N, C-alpha and C positions, 0 to 999 in steps of 0.2 A: 482432199476429200471436206467438206464445210463441216463445219461447228457452230454451232452456239455457246457464246463466253458468257460462264457468269461469273464473273467477275468487277470488280470498281474501273478497273481500268484493264481492258482488253489486251492492250500495245504491252502488258508486264510479259505476253505468253513470249514471246521474239525473245527475251533471253532465256526462256528456260531450255535446258538440255534433253528434257525428256518427261515423259507423260506416266503416267499410275492406268493402265487396261485392265477392268477385272472381268475374272476367268468365272470359269463355269462352275469352278471348285469352291469358289467368295473369294480366294487370293488374289494381290496385283500382281500384275505383271511389268514392269519396266520396260517402256520402251521408247527409243532416242527420238525424237523430234527434229528433223530433217530440214524444214521446212516453215514459215507463217507468215502468211497478209490477212488484212484487218478486209474485212466486209462489212463494214456500220458493224452492225454487235455483235458480226458472227467472224469469223477467222475461216478460209480455207488452209487444210496443215497437211503437213508431209510427215509419216512414222515411218519409219526404216519397218522394214519387210512385209507394208502394206504398199506391192508394187502394180497391183490390177485394179482397176475396178471392180472386182469379183472378193478378192483379197480386202480390200476397203466396205464391200458389202455387208462382209462380215460384224461392223461397228455400228451399225443401223440401229440405232432406238437408244443404243450402248452411251453411258456416262464415261468420259474422261475425265484423270481426277490430275490433281497437283502434290506432289509429298506433302508432307506440313512444315518440313525446313524450310522448302519455297513460295511460304504460301505466308503474307502481309497479316500481322494481329488483325481476325475482327475490329469495330469499331465497337465504342463502350456499346452493353445490349442486346450483340448482336453474338450472332454463333455461327460456327462451320458446323456440318454435318455430322464431320468426324466427330468433333467436340463431344457432339450430345451422342453416339453409338456406346449404347453400352452402359449407359447412367443410369442407377436404379431408380427407379418411381416409386416414391412415397407420396401419402393425402398428409395439410399439414396436421394433425395427431402422430405421425410417422407410423402410420399400416402401410403395409409393402402392395407395391398394385403391378408391379413386375417390373423387368428392363426394357428400355428402349434397345428394339430392333433394328429400325428404319424411319429413315426424316423423308417426307413424299411431301414433295410439292406440286400443291394442287392449284394453280395460275397464281393469287393472290394468296390465297393461305395455304399455311403449310401446318403439317400433321405431324406427330409422332406417333410411329406405330409402337405400341408396347404388348410384347411379350407378356402377359397380365401372370400372375399367380397360379389361376386357376386353369391354364393353358390355352386361353383365349387370344387372340387379339384385342385392342384395346385401341380406338381412333381417340388422339387427343389433340384439338388446335394447338401448334403453341403461339398461344397469346398470354400478355405477362398478369391478366387477370385469371387462368386459370394455369400458370406455367408460375407462380410466382415467386418463385427461387430455383435460379439454377447456377450450381456448385461445379464450375468445369474441375478445381481441384481436390474437393472431395467424391468428384461423380456422380451426384445425384439429384436431381429435381425433384420439386416442392408442388407437390402438385395441389387448387382448388379449386375441385369442376362443382360448375351446377349439379344439383341433383338429377338424379339419372344420366349424365352422362356416360360412366362409364358402362352402363347395362345396354344402353341405347345406339352407341358407336363400337359395338361387338363384333369382330370377324373370330371367322370358324367356328361359330358357337356348338 
């Protein structure tokens, strides 16, 4: 199957023994990587258990992941999505906003999907002027949103 690789060095995939496939339950299943060939910024891969075009089609539109242990440290000031998931989001004054449930990549824009304390989801651009502090060890992101952003960008009202 052909995949788009989101990595600084796509050739690193050739060193991997496996990838993680997200299941409908939200859990990850490890699948052996049996073959890899670069194709520009993409790759042609062969996964164990996906031996026919029909089986491979079940992964169309899905994301494949590598384990945290297999990843290289993110450059200073940048974060992997798995590092942000589950973080508590608070305003600069300490007011709880919610928990980071998803990281959406929208072309050049990345958004944090925060499950707010009021049950709605809030979309927050992942930019330094709004996400003013990200504490990976403390599992928290401090927000300084412009006025109205947290009510304007609500989903599931």
